[in-house]
C-alpha positions in Angstrom: 79.1 150.0 106.2 79.8 146.2 105.7 83.4 147.1 104.6 84.1 149.1 107.9 82.6 146.4 109.9 84.9 143.8 108.2 87.9 146.1 108.8 87.1 146.7 112.6 86.4 143.0 113.0 89.8 141.8 111.4 92.4 144.6 112.3 95.2 142.2 113.2 94.8 140.0 110.0 94.6 142.9 107.7 97.7 144.6 109.1 99.4 141.3 108.9 98.4 141.1 105.3 100.0 144.4 104.4 103.1 143.8 106.4 103.6 140.4 104.7 103.3 141.9 101.3 106.0 144.6 102.2 108.3 141.8 103.5 107.7 139.8 100.3 108.4 142.8 98.1 111.8 143.4 100.0 112.7 139.8 99.7 112.0 139.7 96.0 114.3 142.7 95.6 116.9 140.9 97.8 116.9 144.0 100.0 118.7 143.9 103.4 115.7 145.8 104.8 113.6 142.5 104.7 115.2 141.5 108.0 114.0 144.4 110.2 110.6 144.0 108.7 111.0 140.2 109.4 111.4 141.1 113.0 108.0 142.7 113.2 106.1 140.2 111.0 106.3 137.2 113.5 105.0 139.3 116.2 101.8 139.8 114.1 101.6 136.2 113.0 102.0 134.5 116.5 98.6 135.5 117.8 96.9 134.5 114.6 98.4 131.1 114.6 97.5 130.6 118.3 93.8 131.6 117.6 93.9 129.1 114.6 95.5 126.3 116.6 98.3 126.0 114.0 101.0 125.2 116.5 103.6 124.4 114.0 103.3 127.8 112.4 103.2 129.4 115.9 106.7 127.8 116.5 108.1 128.8 113.1 107.1 132.5 113.8 109.0 132.3 117.1 111.9 130.9 115.0 111.5 133.6 112.4 111.8 136.3 115.1 115.2 135.0 116.2 116.5 134.1 112.7 115.5 137.5 111.5 117.8 139.2 113.9 120.6 136.7 113.1 120.0 137.0 109.4 120.4 140.7 109.4 123.9 140.2 110.9 124.9 137.5 108.6 123.9 139.3 105.5 126.3 142.0 106.4 129.9 141.4 106.0 131.3 144.7 107.2 130.2 147.4 109.6 129.6 151.1 109.3 129.2 153.0 106.1 131.3 150.4 104.1 128.8 147.6 105.0 128.1 145.3 101.8 125.8 142.4 101.3 126.8 138.9 100.6 126.3 137.7 97.0 123.5 135.3 95.9 124.7 131.8 95.2 123.4 128.3 94.4 123.4 125.6 97.1 125.6 122.6 96.4 123.7 119.4 95.4 125.4 117.5 98.3 124.3 120.2 100.9 120.9 120.2 99.5 120.6 116.5 99.9 121.6 116.6 103.5 118.9 119.2 104.2 116.4 117.2 102.3 117.0 114.0 104.5 117.0 116.2 107.6 113.6 117.7 106.5 112.1 114.3 106.1 113.2 113.1 109.5 112.0 116.4 111.1 108.6 116.2 109.4 107.9 112.6 110.4 109.1 113.6 113.9 106.6 116.5 114.1 103.7 114.2 113.0 104.4 112.0 115.9 103.2 114.8 118.1 99.7 114.7 116.7 98.1 112.2 119.2 99.3 114.4 122.2 97.7 117.6 120.6 94.2 116.8 119.6 93.2 120.2 118.8 96.0 120.7 116.3 94.4 121.9 113.0 95.5 120.3 109.7 98.6 118.7 111.3 100.2 117.4 108.1 100.0 120.7 106.3 101.1 122.7 109.4 104.1 120.4 110.0 105.1 120.5 106.3 105.0 124.5 106.5 107.0 124.4 109.7 109.9 122.2 108.2 110.0 124.0 104.8 110.1 127.4 106.4 112.8 126.4 108.9 115.0 125.3 105.9 113.9 128.3 103.8 115.0 130.7 106.5 118.4 129.0 106.9 119.0 129.1 103.0 117.7 132.7 102.8 120.3 133.8 105.5 123.0 132.3 103.4 121.5 133.9 100.3 121.1 130.7 98.5 118.8 131.2 95.5 117.0 127.7 96.2 115.4 129.1 99.4 112.6 130.3 97.0 111.8 126.6 96.3 111.2 126.1 100.0 108.8 128.9 100.0 107.0 127.4 97.1 106.4 124.3 99.2 105.8 126.1 102.6 103.3 128.5 101.0 101.2 125.9 99.5 101.1 123.9 102.6 100.5 127.0 104.6 97.4 128.0 102.5 95.9 124.4 103.1 96.5 124.7 106.8 95.0 128.2 107.3 92.1 127.5 104.8 91.4 124.4 106.8 91.4 126.3 110.1 89.0 128.7 108.4 91.3 131.7 108.6 90.5 132.8 105.0 92.1 136.3 105.2 95.5 135.1 106.4 95.4 132.3 103.8 95.4 135.0 101.2 98.7 135.9 102.1 100.0 132.4 101.3 98.4 132.5 97.9 100.3 135.7 97.0 103.5 134.2 98.4 103.1 131.1 96.5 102.8 132.9 93.2 105.5 135.4 94.0 108.0 132.6 95.0 108.2 131.5 91.3 109.0 135.1 90.1 111.4 135.5 93.2 113.4 132.4 92.1 113.9 133.8 88.6 114.7 137.4 90.0 117.3 136.0 92.3 118.8 134.0 89.4 119.1 137.1 87.3 120.7 139.0 90.2 123.2 136.3 90.8 124.2 136.1 87.1 124.7 139.9 86.9 126.8 139.9 90.1 129.0 137.0 88.6 129.5 139.0 85.3 132.8 140.8 86.2 133.9 143.3 83.6 136.8 142.2 81.5 139.9 144.4 81.8 142.3 144.8 79.2 146.1 145.8 79.4 147.4 148.5 77.1 151.0 148.4 76.2 
């Protein structure tokens, strides 16, 4: 009876957990279908973030909605039945440094909004989740393996933010995502190396 009451009291959070785990599985497999699921997922997270007063995560889910549509297109290089996906690659150190500097500036900029939003819950963690997620989505759209490192940081901060806002059900998603991100980084590394190993062709005389 208590279980039924719990389910009926938290339908949105529980559905979000399930869809989040499906999205995470598709991302782990580097599946193109993570993008259409990624269009649904922000629509579930937006009301949760609003109720928890996590405005950074609210903004990032609006961003997710847009980038999921764009990312679906970017991942496909061709149209029709001959569509193929971009290969997984590593980001260059120089490009990573540029993004890192931009992330620091963006993070410090978001924290300047704190005095104007007194009801903002756990602002330092919420802002960190926002910045890391923005960069992670950009890198994932380009299929850079290092986007998983952004997810490690974003999920750690996101757990702190949601737990601090007393949304314990939703914070569970971030714990699972945090752990899976380590395995995802290794998985994408193997996929990248297997793609780069082209068969050696020999010429017969």
